[in-house]
C-alpha positions in Angstrom: 0.0 0.0 0.0 1.6 3.3 -1.2 1.7 6.6 0.7 -1.3 8.9 0.1 -0.9 11.8 -2.3 -2.4 15.2 -2.0 -3.3 17.6 -4.8 -0.8 20.4 -5.2 -2.2 23.9 -4.7 -1.5 26.5 -7.4 0.7 29.3 -6.0 -0.8 32.8 -6.2 1.2 35.4 -8.0 1.9 38.4 -5.8 1.7 40.8 -8.8 -0.9 42.7 -10.9 -0.8 42.2 -14.6 -0.3 45.4 -16.6 -1.7 46.0 -20.0 0.5 48.1 -22.3 -1.4 50.9 -23.9 0.5 52.8 -26.7 0.4 56.6 -26.2 0.7 59.2 -28.8 2.8 57.5 -31.3 6.1 58.6 -32.7 5.9 62.2 -31.6 5.6 61.4 -27.9 8.1 58.5 -28.0 10.7 60.9 -29.5 10.2 63.4 -26.7 9.8 66.2 -29.1 6.9 67.9 -27.4 8.7 68.0 -24.1 11.9 69.3 -25.7 10.0 72.2 -27.3 8.2 72.9 -24.0 11.5 73.0 -22.1 13.1 75.2 -24.7 10.1 77.5 -24.5 10.4 77.9 -20.8 14.2 78.7 -21.1 13.6 81.3 -23.8 10.9 82.9 -21.8 13.2 83.4 -18.8 16.0 84.5 -21.1 14.0 87.4 -22.6 12.6 88.4 -19.3 16.0 88.6 -17.7 17.5 90.4 -20.7 14.7 93.0 -20.5 15.4 93.5 -16.7 19.2 93.9 -17.4 18.5 96.5 -20.1 16.1 98.5 -18.0 18.3 98.3 -14.9 15.6 96.3 -13.0 17.8 93.3 -12.2 17.3 92.0 -8.7 20.2 92.2 -6.3 21.7 88.7 -6.3 22.5 89.0 -2.6 19.5 90.8 -1.1 16.8 89.7 -3.5 17.9 86.2 -4.3 14.4 84.8 -3.4 12.6 87.1 -5.8 11.6 86.4 -9.3 14.1 87.0 -12.0 17.9 86.5 -12.2 19.1 85.0 -8.9 22.6 84.1 -10.0 25.8 86.1 -9.5 27.8 87.1 -12.6 31.2 86.4 -11.1 33.7 88.1 -11.3 31.8 91.3 -12.2 29.6 90.7 -9.2 30.8 89.3 -5.9 29.1 88.5 -2.6 30.3 90.7 0.3 32.5 88.6 2.5 32.4 89.2 6.3 35.2 91.2 7.9 36.7 88.1 9.5 36.7 86.1 6.3 40.0 84.3 5.8 41.1 85.0 2.2 44.3 84.6 0.3 47.5 85.2 2.3 49.6 88.3 2.0 52.9 89.5 3.4 52.9 92.9 5.0 55.5 95.6 4.8 56.9 98.3 7.0 56.5 102.0 6.4 59.8 102.0 4.5 58.6 99.2 2.2 60.7 96.5 3.7 59.3 93.1 4.7 58.0 92.6 8.2 58.8 88.9 8.1 61.9 87.9 10.1 61.9 84.3 9.0 61.3 83.0 12.5 59.4 79.9 11.1 56.6 80.3 13.6 53.9 80.3 10.9 55.3 77.2 9.1 55.7 75.4 12.4 52.1 76.2 13.5 50.6 75.3 10.1 48.7 71.9 10.5 48.6 71.4 6.7 52.4 72.1 6.3 51.6 74.3 3.3 54.2 77.1 4.2 57.9 76.8 3.3 60.4 79.4 4.3 64.1 79.7 3.6 65.7 82.2 6.0 68.6 84.4 5.1 70.9 86.9 6.8 71.3 90.5 6.1 74.5 91.8 4.6 77.4 92.8 6.9 77.0 96.4 8.1 73.2 96.3 8.0 71.8 97.4 11.4 69.4 94.5 11.3 72.1 91.9 10.9 72.5 89.7 14.0 69.1 89.9 15.5 66.8 89.8 12.5 66.6 87.6 9.4 64.5 87.8 6.2 62.9 85.2 4.0 64.9 84.3 0.9 62.0 82.1 -0.1 58.4 82.3 1.3 56.0 79.8 -0.4 52.4 79.1 0.4 50.5 76.3 -1.3 47.0 77.5 -1.5 45.6 74.1 -2.4 47.0 72.4 0.7 46.0 75.3 3.0 42.9 74.7 5.1 42.5 78.4 5.9 42.5 77.9 9.7 44.4 81.2 10.4 47.0 79.6 12.7 49.8 81.2 10.7 48.3 84.6 11.4 47.9 83.9 15.1 51.5 82.5 15.4 53.3 85.3 13.7 55.0 87.6 16.3 55.5 90.4 13.8 52.1 90.5 12.2 53.9 89.8 8.9 51.4 87.4 7.4 47.7 88.2 7.1 44.6 86.7 5.5 42.6 90.0 5.3 42.7 90.4 1.5 39.0 89.7 1.2 39.5 87.5 -1.9 39.8 83.8 -2.5 42.2 82.0 -4.9 41.1 82.4 -8.5 40.6 79.2 -10.5 43.7 78.0 -12.4 44.4 75.2 -14.9 47.5 73.8 -13.1 48.6 73.0 -9.6 51.8 75.1 -9.9 49.8 78.3 -10.3 48.3 77.8 -6.8 51.8 77.9 -5.2 52.3 81.6 -4.2 55.8 82.8 -3.7 57.2 85.7 -1.8 56.9 88.5 -4.4 53.4 87.5 -5.3 52.4 87.5 -1.6 53.9 90.9 -1.2 51.8 92.3 -4.1 48.5 91.5 -2.4 46.9 94.4 -0.5 44.5 94.4 2.4 40.9 95.5 2.3 41.9 99.0 3.1 44.1 99.1 0.0 47.4 99.2 1.8 50.3 96.8 2.0 51.0 97.5 5.6 49.4 95.8 8.6 46.4 97.2 10.5 48.3 96.6 13.8 51.2 99.1 13.9 54.4 97.6 15.4 57.1 99.6 16.9 60.4 98.5 15.4 63.7 98.1 17.3 65.7 101.3 17.2 62.6 103.5 17.4 62.0 105.7 20.4 58.7 104.1 21.0 60.0 100.5 20.9 59.2 98.9 24.3 61.5 95.9 23.9 65.2 95.2 24.1 67.7 95.4 21.2 71.3 94.3 20.9 72.5 97.9 21.3 70.2 98.8 24.3 69.9 95.9 26.6 68.9 95.8 30.3 72.6 95.7 31.2 
């Protein structure tokens, strides 16, 4: 006597059959109506924005960016106002006589967490009154691509020789070498006030107002 057999139940499909219905024919399948509709919307905004620019009715891209019309900034003709404490491209400051404030003490390159600053120190010529207690940078290089704009170099500098108050950011270039700023280029940048000096005046050794100690006038 064999084992009893049971009829197999037909499994239910957990799906709903869909019937394909052709729509519109070749015109719709080629997306031509939607292409023309999209081009029409773009041309509508183009002519409206052109009319506003000619009439001088263009919304301010900073204050009226949520209004209808052009909401983009035409850089570099237009720029967003950066805050006063914005850390921009580095610059090297100068003294009143045009000489560099940097004394090549390496404080900024030591404090830099990204190690994007390289300085080669040099000595002044014999007979120069600054020889013996002050040096100058033969090379001063900042790699703007490696920089994280933390501002540690500005805080570490005892002479206020390096600043980030230019109010501008690095412009786009097509090679990495162009982002490596050397000494002469850093000296050519000016601050927001248009000067090449620092906003924190420093009394230099040898001046009557200098509060510190020099080699010639020590406490002894």
